[in-house]
C-alpha positions as CSV (number, residue, x, y, z in Angstrom):
1,X,-58.1,17.4,68.3
2,X,-57.5,21.0,69.1
3,X,-56.7,22.1,72.5
4,X,-56.0,25.1,74.9
5,X,-54.5,25.3,78.2
6,X,-55.8,28.5,80.1
7,X,-54.1,29.4,83.3
8,X,-54.9,32.3,85.9
9,X,-51.9,33.3,88.0
10,X,-51.8,31.5,91.4
11,X,-53.2,34.1,93.4
12,X,-51.2,35.2,96.5
13,X,-52.9,34.2,99.9
14,X,-52.0,37.5,101.8
15,X,-55.5,38.7,101.2
16,X,-59.0,37.2,100.3
17,X,-60.3,37.4,96.6
18,X,-61.3,40.8,95.2
19,X,-62.2,42.1,91.8
20,X,-58.7,42.2,90.5
21,X,-58.7,38.2,91.0
22,X,-62.2,37.8,90.0
23,X,-61.8,39.6,86.5
24,X,-58.9,37.3,85.4
25,X,-60.7,34.3,86.7
26,X,-63.9,35.2,84.8
27,X,-62.0,36.0,81.8
28,X,-60.3,32.4,82.1
29,X,-63.6,30.8,82.6
30,X,-65.3,32.7,79.7
31,X,-62.4,31.4,77.3
32,X,-62.7,28.0,78.7
33,X,-66.4,27.7,78.0
34,X,-66.1,29.4,74.5
35,X,-63.5,26.9,73.4
36,X,-65.2,24.0,74.7
37,X,-68.2,25.2,72.9
38,X,-66.2,25.4,69.7
39,X,-65.2,21.6,70.1
40,X,-61.6,22.5,71.6
41,X,-60.3,20.3,74.5
42,X,-59.9,23.2,76.9
43,X,-58.2,22.8,80.3
44,X,-58.3,25.5,82.9
45,X,-55.9,25.8,85.7
46,X,-56.2,28.2,88.8
47,X,-54.8,28.1,92.4
48,X,-52.8,29.9,95.2
49,X,-49.3,30.9,95.6
50,X,-48.5,30.5,99.4
51,X,-44.7,30.8,100.1
52,X,-42.7,33.9,100.7
53,X,-42.2,36.9,102.9
54,X,-45.7,38.3,102.7
55,X,-47.3,35.2,103.8
56,X,-45.0,34.8,106.6
57,X,-45.9,38.3,107.7
58,X,-49.5,37.9,107.3
59,X,-49.6,34.6,109.1
60,X,-47.7,36.4,112.1
61,X,-50.1,39.2,112.0
62,X,-53.0,36.7,112.4
63,X,-51.4,34.9,114.9
64,X,-51.1,31.6,112.9
65,X,-48.5,29.3,111.6
66,X,-47.8,30.0,107.8
67,X,-49.4,26.7,106.8
68,X,-52.7,27.1,108.8
69,X,-52.9,30.6,107.4
70,X,-52.3,29.4,103.8
71,X,-54.7,26.6,104.2
72,X,-57.5,29.0,105.4
73,X,-57.1,31.7,102.6
74,X,-56.6,29.2,99.9
75,X,-59.8,27.6,101.0
76,X,-61.6,30.8,100.7
77,X,-60.3,31.2,97.3
78,X,-61.5,27.9,96.1
79,X,-64.8,28.2,97.7
80,X,-65.2,31.6,96.2
81,X,-64.5,30.3,92.8
82,X,-67.1,27.3,93.4
83,X,-69.6,29.8,94.5
84,X,-69.1,32.0,91.5
85,X,-69.4,29.0,89.2
86,X,-66.0,28.9,87.6
87,X,-65.4,25.9,85.5
88,X,-61.8,25.1,86.5
89,X,-60.2,21.7,85.8
90,X,-57.5,21.8,88.4
91,X,-56.8,23.9,91.6
92,X,-53.2,24.2,92.4
93,X,-51.6,25.0,95.7
94,X,-47.8,25.8,95.7
95,X,-47.8,23.9,99.1
96,X,-48.9,20.7,97.3
97,X,-46.2,18.1,97.5
98,X,-46.1,17.2,93.7
99,X,-45.4,21.0,93.2
100,X,-42.6,21.3,95.8
101,X,-40.9,18.1,94.3
102,X,-41.3,19.6,90.7
103,X,-39.8,23.0,91.8
104,X,-36.7,21.1,93.6
105,X,-36.2,19.0,90.5
106,X,-36.0,21.9,88.2
107,X,-33.7,23.7,90.7
108,X,-31.3,20.7,90.9
109,X,-31.3,20.5,87.1
110,X,-30.2,24.2,86.8
111,X,-27.6,24.0,89.4
112,X,-26.2,20.9,87.9
113,X,-26.0,22.7,84.5
114,X,-24.3,25.7,86.0
115,X,-27.2,28.1,85.5
116,X,-27.5,28.6,89.3
117,X,-24.6,30.0,91.4
118,X,-23.8,31.5,94.7
119,X,-23.2,35.0,95.2
120,X,-23.9,38.4,96.9
121,X,-26.5,41.1,96.1
122,X,-27.8,44.5,97.6
123,X,-30.7,46.1,96.5
124,X,-34.0,47.8,97.1
125,X,-36.5,45.1,98.1
126,X,-40.3,45.5,98.2
127,X,-41.9,43.1,100.4
128,X,-45.2,43.8,98.9
129,X,-43.9,42.6,95.4
130,X,-41.5,40.1,96.9
131,X,-38.6,41.4,94.5
132,X,-35.6,43.6,94.1
133,X,-36.0,46.9,92.3
134,X,-33.4,49.0,90.6
135,X,-33.3,52.9,91.3
136,X,-34.6,53.6,87.8
137,X,-37.7,51.5,88.4
138,X,-38.7,53.3,91.5
139,X,-40.9,56.4,91.3
140,X,-40.0,58.9,93.7
141,X,-38.0,56.5,95.6
142,X,-41.1,54.2,96.2
143,X,-42.4,50.9,94.5
144,X,-44.7,52.1,91.6
145,X,-47.2,49.4,92.6
146,X,-47.5,49.5,96.5
147,X,-46.6,53.3,96.9
148,X,-44.1,52.3,99.6
149,X,-40.4,52.9,100.1
150,X,-38.6,49.5,99.6
151,X,-35.8,48.3,102.1
152,X,-32.4,48.2,101.2
153,X,-31.1,44.4,101.5
154,X,-27.8,43.1,101.2
155,X,-27.2,39.4,101.4
156,X,-25.7,36.2,100.0
157,X,-28.1,34.1,97.7
158,X,-28.3,31.9,95.0
159,X,-28.5,33.4,91.5
160,X,-30.2,32.2,88.2
161,X,-28.1,33.2,85.2
162,X,-31.0,35.0,83.7
163,X,-28.6,37.4,81.6
164,X,-27.5,34.4,79.7
165,X,-31.0,34.0,78.0
166,X,-31.6,37.9,77.4
167,X,-30.6,37.9,73.5
168,X,-32.4,34.5,73.1
169,X,-35.5,36.1,74.6
170,X,-35.2,39.2,72.4
171,X,-35.0,37.1,69.4
172,X,-38.1,35.1,70.5
173,X,-40.2,38.2,71.0
174,X,-39.2,39.6,67.7
175,X,-39.8,36.2,65.9
176,X,-43.1,35.7,67.5
177,X,-45.0,38.9,67.8
178,X,-48.2,37.5,69.5
179,X,-46.0,35.7,72.3
180,X,-47.2,38.8,74.5
181,X,-50.5,40.3,73.9
182,X,-51.7,43.0,73.6
183,X,-48.8,44.5,71.5
184,X,-48.1,47.4,74.0
185,X,-47.0,45.0,76.7
186,X,-44.8,43.2,74.2
187,X,-43.2,46.6,73.6
188,X,-42.8,47.1,77.2
189,X,-41.0,44.0,77.6
190,X,-38.6,44.8,74.7
191,X,-38.1,48.4,76.1
192,X,-36.8,46.7,79.3
193,X,-34.7,44.4,77.6
194,X,-32.8,47.1,75.8
195,X,-30.9,47.4,79.2
196,X,-28.4,44.6,80.5
197,X,-30.4,42.0,82.3
198,X,-29.2,41.2,85.7
199,X,-29.2,37.7,87.0
200,X,-32.1,36.8,89.3
201,X,-31.6,36.0,92.9
202,X,-33.5,33.0,93.5
203,X,-33.2,32.0,97.2
204,X,-33.7,33.6,100.6
205,X,-31.6,32.4,103.7
206,X,-33.4,30.6,106.3
207,X,-32.1,32.7,108.9
208,X,-34.3,35.7,107.3
209,X,-37.3,33.4,105.8
210,X,-38.0,29.9,106.3
211,X,-41.4,29.7,105.0
212,X,-40.6,28.3,101.4
213,X,-39.3,25.3,99.5
214,X,-35.9,24.4,100.6
215,X,-33.2,24.3,98.0
216,X,-32.2,20.7,97.1
217,X,-28.6,21.5,97.1
218,X,-28.4,23.8,100.2
219,X,-31.0,23.3,103.0
220,X,-30.2,26.5,104.7
221,X,-31.8,28.6,101.7
222,X,-35.5,28.5,100.6
223,X,-36.6,29.3,97.1
224,X,-37.5,32.7,95.9
225,X,-41.2,32.9,95.8
226,X,-41.4,33.5,92.0
227,X,-39.2,30.7,91.2
228,X,-41.5,28.6,92.9
229,X,-44.9,29.9,91.8
230,X,-44.1,30.2,88.1
231,X,-43.2,26.6,87.7
232,X,-46.9,25.7,88.6
233,X,-47.9,26.0,85.0
234,X,-45.8,23.1,84.2
235,X,-45.8,21.1,87.5
236,X,-49.6,20.3,87.3
237,X,-49.2,19.0,83.9
238,X,-46.2,16.9,84.8
239,X,-48.1,15.6,87.9
240,X,-50.9,14.4,85.7
241,X,-48.6,12.6,83.3
242,X,-46.0,13.3,80.5
243,X,-48.7,12.5,77.9
244,X,-50.8,15.3,79.4
245,X,-47.9,17.7,79.6
246,X,-47.3,17.1,75.9
247,X,-50.9,17.5,74.9
248,X,-51.5,20.8,76.6
249,X,-48.2,22.6,77.2
250,X,-47.8,23.8,73.5
251,X,-51.1,25.4,73.8
252,X,-50.4,27.3,77.0
253,X,-52.2,30.7,77.3
254,X,-51.3,32.6,80.6
255,X,-53.7,35.4,81.7
256,X,-52.4,37.8,83.9
257,X,-52.8,41.5,85.1
258,X,-50.1,44.1,84.1
259,X,-48.5,44.2,87.4
260,X,-46.8,40.7,87.1
261,X,-45.8,41.3,83.5
262,X,-42.2,41.2,84.4
263,X,-42.0,38.0,86.2
264,X,-44.1,36.3,83.4
265,X,-42.6,37.9,80.6
266,X,-38.9,37.7,81.6
267,X,-38.1,35.7,84.6
268,X,-40.6,32.8,83.3
269,X,-39.4,32.3,79.7
270,X,-35.7,32.4,80.7
271,X,-36.5,29.7,83.2
272,X,-38.1,27.8,80.6
273,X,-35.2,28.2,78.2
274,X,-32.6,27.1,81.0
275,X,-35.0,24.2,81.6
276,X,-35.0,23.0,78.1
277,X,-38.7,23.4,78.0
278,X,-40.7,25.2,75.1
279,X,-42.1,28.6,75.7
280,X,-45.9,29.1,76.4
281,X,-48.0,30.1,73.4
282,X,-49.4,33.3,74.5
283,X,-49.0,35.7,77.6
284,X,-52.2,37.7,77.7
285,X,-52.1,40.8,79.8
286,X,-54.9,42.9,81.2
287,X,-55.2,46.2,82.7
288,X,-56.3,47.4,86.2
289,X,-59.8,48.1,87.5
290,X,-59.5,51.5,89.1
291,X,-61.9,53.5,91.3
292,X,-61.4,57.1,91.8
293,X,-58.4,57.1,89.7
294,X,-56.6,54.5,91.8
295,X,-55.9,50.7,91.4
296,X,-58.1,48.6,93.3
297,X,-56.3,46.8,95.9
298,X,-56.5,45.7,99.6
299,X,-53.5,48.0,100.7
300,X,-55.5,50.8,99.2
301,X,-58.8,49.9,101.0
302,X,-61.1,50.1,97.8
303,X,-61.8,46.4,97.5
304,X,-64.9,45.0,95.8
305,X,-65.8,41.3,96.7
306,X,-67.3,38.8,94.3
307,X,-69.6,37.1,96.5
308,X,-71.0,40.6,97.7
309,X,-71.7,41.4,93.9
310,X,-73.2,38.1,93.3
311,X,-75.6,38.6,96.2
312,X,-76.5,42.0,95.3
313,X,-76.7,42.0,91.5
314,X,-76.6,38.1,90.4
315,X,-73.4,36.5,89.2
316,X,-74.2,36.8,85.5
317,X,-75.1,40.4,85.6
318,X,-71.7,40.9,87.5
319,X,-69.9,38.9,84.9
320,X,-71.6,40.9,82.0
321,X,-70.4,44.1,83.6
322,X,-66.8,43.0,83.8
323,X,-66.7,41.7,80.5
324,X,-68.5,44.5,78.6
325,X,-66.9,47.4,80.4
326,X,-63.2,46.6,80.1
327,X,-61.2,46.7,77.0
328,X,-58.7,43.8,77.4
329,X,-55.4,45.3,77.9
330,X,-56.5,48.6,79.1
331,X,-57.5,50.0,82.5
332,X,-61.2,50.4,83.2
333,X,-63.2,52.4,85.7
334,X,-65.3,50.7,88.4
335,X,-68.2,52.5,89.9
336,X,-71.6,51.2,91.1
337,X,-73.4,53.6,89.2
338,X,-71.9,52.3,86.0
339,X,-72.7,48.7,87.0
340,X,-76.2,49.5,87.9
341,X,-76.7,51.4,84.4
342,X,-75.2,48.7,82.4
343,X,-77.4,46.1,84.1
344,X,-80.6,48.0,83.7
345,X,-79.9,49.2,80.1
346,X,-78.4,46.2,78.5
347,X,-79.8,43.3,80.5
348,X,-83.1,44.4,81.9
349,X,-84.5,46.9,79.5
350,X,-83.0,45.5,76.3
351,X,-82.5,41.7,76.3
352,X,-84.6,40.7,79.4
353,X,-87.4,42.8,77.8
354,X,-87.1,41.2,74.5
355,X,-87.3,37.7,76.1
356,X,-90.2,38.7,78.2
357,X,-92.3,40.3,75.3
358,X,-91.8,37.4,73.0
359,X,-92.6,34.5,75.4
360,X,-95.6,36.5,76.9
361,X,-97.1,36.9,73.2
362,X,-96.2,33.3,72.4
363,X,-98.4,32.2,75.5
364,X,-101.2,34.7,75.0
365,X,-101.6,34.1,71.2
366,X,-100.8,30.3,71.0
367,X,-100.7,28.9,74.6
368,X,-96.9,28.5,74.2
369,X,-97.1,26.2,71.0
370,X,-94.7,27.1,68.5
371,X,-96.2,27.8,65.0
372,X,-95.1,26.3,61.6
373,X,-92.9,28.6,59.4
374,X,-93.8,29.7,55.8
375,X,-91.4,31.2,53.1
376,X,-89.1,33.6,54.5
377,X,-89.9,37.5,54.0
378,X,-87.0,40.2,53.6
379,X,-87.4,41.2,57.2
380,X,-87.0,37.5,58.5
381,X,-84.1,37.1,56.3
382,X,-82.5,40.3,57.6
383,X,-83.0,39.1,61.2
384,X,-81.5,35.7,60.7
385,X,-78.5,37.2,58.9
386,X,-77.9,39.6,61.7
387,X,-77.4,36.9,64.2
388,X,-75.4,34.8,61.6
389,X,-73.0,37.8,61.3
390,X,-73.0,38.5,65.0
391,X,-71.7,34.9,65.6
392,X,-69.1,35.5,63.0
393,X,-67.9,38.7,64.4
394,X,-67.8,37.2,67.9
395,X,-65.4,34.5,66.8
396,X,-63.0,37.2,65.5
397,X,-63.3,39.2,68.6
398,X,-62.8,36.5,70.9
399,X,-59.5,35.4,69.1
400,X,-58.3,38.8,69.8
401,X,-59.4,38.8,73.4
402,X,-61.9,41.6,72.8
403,X,-64.7,40.3,74.9
404,X,-66.5,43.8,75.0
405,X,-66.8,43.7,71.3
406,X,-67.9,40.2,71.2
407,X,-70.7,41.3,73.5
408,X,-71.3,44.4,71.5
409,X,-71.8,42.2,68.3
410,X,-74.3,40.0,69.9
411,X,-76.3,43.0,71.3
412,X,-76.5,44.5,67.9
413,X,-78.3,41.6,66.9
414,X,-80.5,41.8,69.9
415,X,-81.3,45.4,69.0
416,X,-82.4,44.4,65.6
417,X,-84.7,41.7,67.2
418,X,-86.3,44.6,69.3
419,X,-86.5,46.6,66.0
420,X,-88.0,43.6,64.3
421,X,-91.0,43.4,66.8
422,X,-91.7,47.2,66.1
423,X,-91.4,46.6,62.3
424,X,-93.6,43.5,62.1
425,X,-95.9,44.5,65.0
426,X,-97.3,41.1,65.9
427,X,-99.6,42.6,68.6
428,X,-101.5,44.4,66.1
429,X,-101.5,41.8,63.4
430,X,-103.2,39.5,65.7
431,X,-106.2,41.6,65.8
432,X,-106.7,40.4,62.1
433,X,-107.7,36.7,62.2
434,X,-106.3,36.5,58.6
435,X,-102.9,37.6,59.8
436,X,-102.5,35.3,62.7
437,X,-100.6,32.8,60.7
438,X,-98.1,35.4,60.0
439,X,-97.9,36.3,63.9
440,X,-97.0,32.6,64.4
441,X,-94.2,33.0,62.0
442,X,-92.9,36.3,63.5
443,X,-92.8,34.8,66.8
444,X,-91.1,31.5,65.6
445,X,-88.2,33.8,64.1
446,X,-88.1,35.7,67.7
447,X,-87.6,32.3,69.2
448,X,-84.8,31.5,67.0
449,X,-83.3,34.8,67.8
450,X,-83.5,34.0,71.5
451,X,-82.3,30.4,71.0
452,X,-79.3,31.7,69.1
453,X,-78.7,34.3,71.9
454,X,-78.9,31.5,74.6
455,X,-76.1,29.4,72.6
456,X,-73.9,32.6,72.1
457,X,-74.1,33.9,75.6
458,X,-73.3,30.4,77.1
459,X,-69.6,31.2,77.8
460,X,-70.2,34.9,79.1
461,X,-73.6,34.4,81.0
462,X,-73.8,30.5,81.8
463,X,-76.7,30.5,84.3
464,X,-78.8,32.9,81.9
465,X,-78.1,30.7,79.0
466,X,-79.5,27.8,81.0
467,X,-82.3,29.5,82.2
468,X,-83.3,30.6,78.7
469,X,-82.9,26.9,77.4
470,X,-85.3,25.8,80.1
471,X,-87.8,28.4,79.1
472,X,-87.4,27.4,75.6
473,X,-87.6,23.7,76.4
474,X,-84.3,22.9,75.1
475,X,-82.4,20.2,76.9
476,X,-78.9,20.4,77.9
477,X,-77.7,18.0,75.0
478,X,-79.5,20.5,72.5
479,X,-78.1,23.6,73.9
480,X,-75.2,23.9,71.4
481,X,-77.1,22.8,68.3
482,X,-76.1,24.6,65.2
483,X,-79.3,23.5,63.3
484,X,-80.0,26.1,60.6
485,X,-82.4,28.9,61.4
486,X,-86.1,27.9,61.4
487,X,-85.3,24.0,61.7
488,X,-84.9,23.6,65.5
489,X,-88.6,24.0,66.8
490,X,-91.0,21.6,65.5
491,X,-94.6,22.9,65.1
492,X,-96.4,22.5,68.5
493,X,-93.1,22.6,70.7
494,X,-94.0,24.2,73.9
495,X,-92.4,27.2,75.2
496,X,-92.8,28.1,78.9
497,X,-94.4,31.5,80.2
498,X,-91.7,34.4,80.6
499,X,-89.7,34.6,83.8
500,X,-87.7,37.7,85.0
501,X,-84.0,37.3,83.9
502,X,-82.7,40.5,85.1
503,X,-84.7,42.5,87.5
504,X,-84.4,46.3,87.1
505,X,-82.2,47.9,90.0
506,X,-82.8,51.3,91.4
507,X,-79.4,53.4,91.4
508,X,-78.1,54.1,95.0
509,X,-74.7,55.8,93.9
510,X,-71.3,54.5,94.8
511,X,-71.2,52.7,98.1
C-alpha cells in the first residue's frame, strides 16, 4: 500500500498559534485528506517544541515554572487544531518521556561514535532563533528574522561534527533534486554549503540554561533545542514500533516555513547521516504571510489568530483563502479586504450561488426528485469533460504542492457549470411543457457537477464538502464514489432544499 508521512514543525511554545502556524498546519491537513482520498495510507504528525532559552524566558516573564508554562501553551495549540478540525494522527510534545529517551539514545550513539566532542565556541547568539550566527549572516549587525542585535557568547559546549557530512550532503542534494522543494530553496542550501560548514554546538551548560534534556554522558549540560526538536520526526515513529518506523519513515514529507530552512536542510540531514538513518523523502518549504510589507509574527505585533478567523468568517472560508491566495514557496500578502473579496467572489457569488440556484430549481420544478437522463448532448458532454479534466489537473498540481492552481482548476469547472445554466436556460425551458424532460436532464447534470465538486473539495473544504453531500442525500460511505458521470443518482433520488453555504460579507477594511 502506498504511504505518506506528513509532518508540521513542532511549534515553539513561546507564543500562541497565529497565522504562520495555521497555514503550515492547514497545508498538512489538506495533503493528508487528499492522499487518503486517493487510497494512500497517510499519517500526519504535529506538536510542540518546549525546551530552550525562549521558553525559560517566557515562563519567567509569566511567573510560571517552565513545565507548567509549556503545558499551558501546548494545550492551547492542541485545542486550537482540534477546534480548526485538523485531522492529525499524533500530537507530540518534546517533553514527552519517549521523545526525551530517544534524544538521549541518539546523543549517546553519536558520542560513542566520536561524532560529538567537547570544545569551546564564541559567536553571535540570537535568543529568538536559539542559534549562533556568523557575521556574514547578520544584516546590519542584526538577526535577519527578529531584527535584533544578537549577544556575543563564548562558552564550552559539546559539538556535533556536522562538517564531516558536508560533502555527503552536497552530493545528496545534487543526486536528488527534489529533496528540498521548491527548487529556489534547494539553491539556497547549496549556496550556503559552498562555504566550509562549521561544527554545531549541541549543548548548553546548566549554569546558563537548565530547561532542556540532559546529555546522557554529562549531566551538567542540556541538549541544544534544535538537536532535541528535530529528532521528533523519528522518535514518534520509533515509539509506535519499529514496524511503524519502517513503514512510514521512507515516505517522510516535512512541511516548514522558510525561516527554519537551515536547521531542516543542513542540521537535520547531517544528524540522520551520523545516526545511520535514511533521509526524509522531501523537505517542502513555504514563504511568509506578510502584512504591510512585514513578516507576520508576535514580536512585530501583527498577528492573525485562527479561531478569531473561524468565528468571523467560517473555517472553510478561511482555509480557502489561505490555500488559494499563496503560491507555495513564495511570500503572500494578507489583508482583510483581500480575504473578504475572495470569500464573496469565489465562494458566495460563484460556487455558493451555483449550488443555491440548482437546488432551488430542483425543488421548484421536481419537488427535489432527480429526473432520468437521456442521451447526452454536446453541452452536457462539455460540462462532464470539464470536471474530468479539472480532476486530472488537480492531481498534477497537488503533486507539485500548487494548492492555488488545484483550486483554480476546480473553479474553472465551476465557472463552466454557471455558463452551462445560462447556455441551457432551464428556467426558460420549463415554461414549455414539452421541454420539461430536458430541464430534468439539465438539472441532473448540474447535480453531478455539484457532487463532483463536493468530492474534489473534500481535502480543501471538508465541512463544506460534508454539507454538500448532506444536501445531495449522499452518505459518508458514498462521498468518495468515482461512479461515472450520470450513473450515481437514480431517478427519484431526493435532493434537499438549498442552504446558504457562504454568507456574503460586507467589506470593512483592514482591522
